[in-house]
N, C-alpha and C positions, 0 to 999 in steps of 0.2 A: 504494500500500500504506500502510495506517495502522498506527501503533504501538498497542500494547495500551492505553496511556493515552488515545489519541485515540478508540479504540473505546469505552472506558468512559465517555468524556465525551459520546458521541453518543447519539442516540435513534433508535429505529426509525421509519421513514417509511412511510406507508400505500401510496404508489405506488412500490414498489421495482421495480428492473429486474434481470434476470439478469446476472450477471457472466460474462465470458468465462473459459474454462478457465485461461488464463494468469494472470488476476487472482486467481482462486481459489487457484491454486498459490502465487502470491506472498504472498497474505494468510495462507495456512496456515503459511508460514515464521515468522510472528509468533506464531501460536498453535500451537506445535510439538507439543503433545499431541493435537491434533485431526488427523483424517485424512479425506480425501475417499473415500467408499465408497458404492456403490449410490445415487448421486444425492443424497447428503447429506453434511454434515460431521458427524463422530461422534467421541465420546470416551467412554471408560469411566472412572468414578470409583470408588475403593475406600474402604470405611469400616470402622470397628471392629465395628459391630453394626447391627442393624435400626433401632434408634432413631436413630442418627446418619444412616443412609441416608435415612430418612423425613424427618428434619429438613432435609436437603439438598433433597429433592424438594419439600417444602413451600415452602422459601425460593425455589427456582427457579420453582415454580408462581406465586408472588406476583409475581416479576419478569416472567415471561412474560405473565401476565395484564395487568399494567400496560403492557407494550409491545405487547400484542395480537399477539404472535408466539410461537406455542406449539410446543415440541419434541415429538418422539416419545420416550417413555421406556420402558426395560425395567428393571424394578426387582427386585432380589433381596435376600437377607438383608444382605449386606455390599457391595453394588455397585449402580451405576446406570449404564446406558448412555444417553447423551443424543445425539439426532440432530436436527439442524436442516436444514431446506430451506424454500424459499419456494414453496409449492404454486401460488400465483397466477401465478408467472412460470415455473414448470416448471424451476427450477434453484436456484442459490445466489445470494443477494443480500447486500448490506451488512448487512441486518437479521440474517442468520444469524451473521455474524461479531461483530456488536455483542452479541447474546445469548450467543454462545459465550464471549466475554470476560467477560460478567457471570457465567456459570456458573463459570468459572475463579476469579473473585473470591470468589464464595460459598464455593467449595471451599477456597480459601486461608484463609478466616476461620473454618473449623471449629475446634472446641475442641482437637483433637490429631490428629496424623497416624495412619493405621491401622497396625497391626502388619504386618510383612512376611509 
């Protein structure tokens, strides 16, 4: 299991391998806002408005493109659900956790937290 800092210092690798369920569960303990569901790791992010939501989506798209590891996104006015899985291995790989940590970092850098 890698720390959040170790994940953020890592880069996605083209020849990823599927992680066993026990490793997925252990790594999710580091990224506590993420859950394993329907074959992917997923998290919902909340925002103040549409502009802030789209700014997050654009920043995440930039990171995902650079890593060549793209999430499934469901975007609404003040929310975005992000789902990572590694289709080429039919499961979850280190690349998914690296990108999930990047998504968390982008979210943490936003201008202000959303209203409750």
